[in-house]
C-alpha positions in Angstrom: 24.4 13.2 3.4 27.2 12.1 0.9 27.2 8.8 1.3 23.4 8.1 1.7 22.0 5.7 -1.0 18.6 5.1 -1.9 17.2 1.5 -2.2 14.2 0.1 -3.4 15.0 -3.6 -2.2 17.2 -4.6 1.1 20.4 -2.8 1.5 22.6 -2.9 -1.6 19.7 -4.1 -3.8 17.2 -2.4 -6.1 14.3 -5.2 -5.7 12.6 -7.2 -3.3 10.2 -10.0 -3.2 7.2 -9.3 -1.4 4.5 -11.9 -0.2 0.7 -10.5 -2.0 3.1 -7.3 -2.4 3.0 -7.1 1.0 5.8 -8.0 2.9 9.3 -9.6 2.9 11.4 -11.0 5.8 14.9 -11.5 6.1 17.6 -12.3 8.7 18.7 -9.4 10.5 22.7 -9.8 11.0 22.8 -11.5 7.5 23.4 -8.6 5.2 26.2 -7.0 8.4 27.6 -10.4 7.6 28.3 -9.7 4.2 29.8 -6.2 5.1 32.0 -6.9 8.0 29.5 -5.9 10.6 28.7 -2.5 8.9 25.5 -1.5 7.0 25.8 2.0 5.6 23.6 4.9 6.0 21.0 4.1 3.3 17.2 4.9 2.8 14.7 2.9 1.1 11.7 4.6 -1.0 9.2 2.2 -0.8 9.3 0.2 2.4 8.5 0.5 6.0 10.9 -1.6 8.0 10.7 -3.3 11.0 14.0 -4.7 12.6 13.4 -7.2 15.4 16.7 -7.6 17.0 16.6 -10.8 19.6 19.6 -11.2 20.4 22.9 -8.8 20.6 24.5 -5.5 20.3 24.2 -2.6 17.2 25.0 0.8 16.9 22.2 2.4 15.2 23.4 5.2 12.9 20.5 7.8 11.8 20.8 11.7 10.7 23.9 12.6 12.6 23.6 10.6 15.6 24.7 7.1 16.7 22.3 4.9 19.2 23.6 2.1 21.1 20.9 -1.1 21.0 21.1 -4.1 22.7 18.6 -7.0 22.0 15.8 -8.1 22.5 14.7 -4.7 20.7 12.4 -3.7 18.1 13.7 -0.7 15.7 10.9 1.0 13.2 12.3 2.6 10.0 9.8 4.9 7.7 10.5 5.1 3.8 13.5 7.7 3.4 14.8 8.0 6.4 18.3 7.3 6.4 19.7 4.3 8.7 22.8 2.4 9.2 24.5 -0.2 11.5 27.2 -1.0 12.7 27.0 -4.4 14.7 28.6 -5.3 17.7 29.7 -9.0 17.0 27.1 -11.5 16.3 23.4 -10.0 15.6 20.2 -12.3 15.4 16.9 -11.4 14.7 14.4 -10.7 11.2 13.8 -7.8 9.5 10.3 -7.3 8.6 10.3 -5.1 5.0 6.5 -3.7 4.3 5.5 -2.0 1.3 4.5 1.5 2.0 2.2 1.6 -0.7 0.0 -1.2 0.5 0.1 0.0 4.2 -1.4 2.9 3.2 -3.9 1.4 1.7 -4.9 -0.7 4.7 -4.9 2.3 6.8 -6.5 4.8 4.7 -8.9 5.1 7.4 -6.4 5.4 9.9 -4.4 8.4 8.8 -3.1 9.0 12.4 -1.3 5.5 12.2 0.7 6.4 9.3 1.8 9.4 10.6 2.6 8.2 13.6 5.2 5.9 12.3 6.6 8.5 9.9 10.0 8.4 12.0 12.6 5.9 13.3 11.6 4.6 16.6 13.3 2.4 18.8 11.4 0.0 21.6 13.0 -2.1 23.9 11.4 -5.3 25.1 11.7 -5.7 29.0 9.5 -7.3 31.6 6.7 -5.1 32.3 6.9 -3.7 28.6 3.5 -5.4 27.9 3.2 -3.5 24.5 6.7 -4.4 23.2 6.3 -7.7 24.5 3.0 -8.1 22.7 4.8 -6.7 19.2 7.8 -9.0 19.8 5.3 -11.7 19.6 3.3 -10.6 16.8 6.8 -10.2 14.8 7.4 -13.8 15.5 4.1 -15.2 14.2 4.7 -13.1 11.0 8.1 -14.9 10.6 6.7 -18.3 11.4 3.5 -17.8 8.6 5.9 -15.7 6.2 8.6 -18.9 6.5 5.9 -22.1 6.2 4.0 -23.0 3.1 0.5 -23.3 4.7 -2.8 -22.9 3.2 -4.1 -19.2 3.5 -0.9 -17.9 4.1 -1.5 -14.7 2.6 -4.6 -13.8 4.3 -2.9 -14.8 7.7 0.0 -12.8 6.7 -2.2 -9.6 5.7 -4.3 -10.2 9.3 -1.1 -10.5 11.3 0.3 -7.3 9.6 -2.6 -5.3 10.4 -2.7 -6.8 13.9 1.5 -5.5 14.5 0.6 -2.1 12.8 -2.1 -1.3 15.4 0.6 -2.9 18.2 3.0 -0.6 17.0 0.8 2.5 16.9 -0.6 1.8 20.2 2.8 1.2 21.5 4.3 4.5 20.0 1.5 6.5 22.5 2.6 4.9 25.4 6.6 4.1 25.2 8.9 4.9 23.1 12.3 6.9 21.8 12.0 8.4 18.7 15.5 9.2 17.4 14.8 10.9 14.0 12.0 12.4 12.5 11.1 16.2 12.8 9.2 17.2 9.6 10.8 20.3 7.7 9.7 22.2 4.6 10.7 19.7 2.0 9.1 16.8 3.6 5.7 18.7 3.9 5.9 19.5 0.1 7.1 15.7 -0.6 4.1 14.4 1.3 1.4 16.8 -0.1 2.9 15.5 -3.3 2.5 12.0 -2.5 -1.3 12.9 -1.0 -2.0 14.6 -4.5 -1.0 11.8 -6.5 -3.6 9.5 -4.5 -6.1 12.2 -4.7 -5.9 12.7 -8.6 -5.5 9.2 -9.4 -4.7 9.9 -12.9 -1.6 9.0 -15.1 -2.2 11.8 -17.1 -1.6 15.0 -14.8 1.6 16.0 -15.5 4.3 17.0 -12.8 4.0 20.9 -13.9 0.2 20.5 -12.6 0.9 18.9 -9.2 3.9 21.7 -8.9 0.9 24.4 -9.5 -1.2 22.7 -7.2 1.6 22.7 -4.4 2.1 27.0 -5.7 5.9 25.7 -6.1 7.8 25.7 -9.6 8.3 22.2 -11.1 11.8 22.7 -10.6 11.3 23.2 -6.9 9.5 20.0 -7.0 12.2 18.3 -8.7 14.5 19.2 -5.9 12.0 18.0 -3.3 11.7 15.0 -4.3 15.2 14.2 -5.2 16.2 15.2 -1.8 13.9 13.2 -0.2 13.5 9.9 -2.1 16.4 10.1 -4.6 14.1 10.4 -7.4 12.6 12.3 -9.8 8.4 13.2 -9.6 7.9 11.6 -12.8 9.5 8.4 -11.5 7.6 8.9 -7.8 4.3 9.1 -10.1 5.0 6.2 -12.0 6.3 4.1 -8.9 2.3 5.0 -7.5 0.8 4.1 -10.8 2.7 0.6 -10.9 1.7 -0.1 -7.4 -1.9 0.6 -7.8 -1.9 -1.4 -11.1 -0.3 -4.7 -9.2 -3.0 -4.3 -6.3 -5.7 -4.0 -9.1 -4.5 -7.0 -10.9 -5.1 -9.3 -8.1 -9.0 -8.6 -8.8 -10.0 -11.5 -11.1 -12.9 -9.0 -12.0 -11.0 -6.4 -13.7 -9.5 -6.8 -17.2 -5.9 -5.4 -18.2 -7.7 -2.9 -20.6 -9.8 -1.9 -17.3 -7.2 -1.5 -15.2 -5.4 0.6 -17.7 -8.1 3.2 -18.2 -9.0 3.4 -14.5 -5.5 4.6 -13.8 -5.7 7.4 -16.4 -3.5 5.9 -19.0 -4.8 6.2 -23.1 -3.0 3.2 -24.6 -2.8 -0.2 -23.0 0.2 -1.0 -25.0 1.9 1.6 -23.5 0.7 0.9 -20.3 1.9 -2.8 -20.6 5.5 -1.8 -21.7 5.6 0.1 -18.6 4.7 -2.4 -16.5 7.1 -4.3 -18.0 9.8 -2.1 -17.7 9.4 -1.6 -14.1 8.4 -5.0 -13.0 10.3 -7.1 -15.5 6.6 -8.9 -16.4 3.7 -8.1 -18.8 0.5 -7.6 -16.5 -0.8 -10.9 -17.9 2.6 -12.6 -16.8 2.5 -10.9 -13.2 -1.0 -12.1 -12.8 0.5 -15.6 -13.6 2.7 -15.2 -10.8 0.3 -14.2 -8.0 -2.2 -16.9 -9.2 -4.8 -14.7 -10.6 -6.5 -15.7 -13.6 -7.5 -13.2 -16.0 -7.7 -10.9 -19.2 
């Protein structure tokens, strides 16, 4: 759609601060207030988002449709799915944004959970819907833990996010309104491309080699990536390996050089330059930022 934009951060931003590279919490309704109640249709390349609408009424814009929602309600939006809002007055709640790459690491043995979330889902939080009430309660705990600087905060957030994902998956099996998510050929190619990147796990592999594995041309793969994610295949490959590097840098046992070679980079200096270009920090500065001492 011509008005669709892709953001790496929240609406209107291209960066986001994720606790432990995993989660960010932001007030729902605040972004809308800055734009006269309207959040234009957009998508995120790298985030799975859960909107916890505690109160108010909003119009969810998705695909070519609109859905009126009244709080309390829960909306889940997977990466690359276009969505927008038109708030009808004051809306309160929270946006819980989760790193898509880290989620797939957490759920690598539970693939059906990942696939079940590849859509936009709406859940009404009402008496009698125990599953939705449980999810709402877990979301509140996530928000509280995120906003408090208590000992063990990051470990607790990881635990709560895991609990949240399982509860959302189980809820989706019993009660849901899926408002968008039908797969098409481009989405299937894109998903297979992502799987190949993880499977090969080497920065050395070229876009042309990935295209050959998919039995399509490099140009076709480029069109697929730009239509689904708004990025080139090379950018998607780089994003994956930078996220992998960030995860590996949290392991104090690994040196920066070890991580560089494990990910298929030939030159630690090039790896450092690329990491800094994408994150604004050198690998060592990133380690310092997340509180890891290493070399």
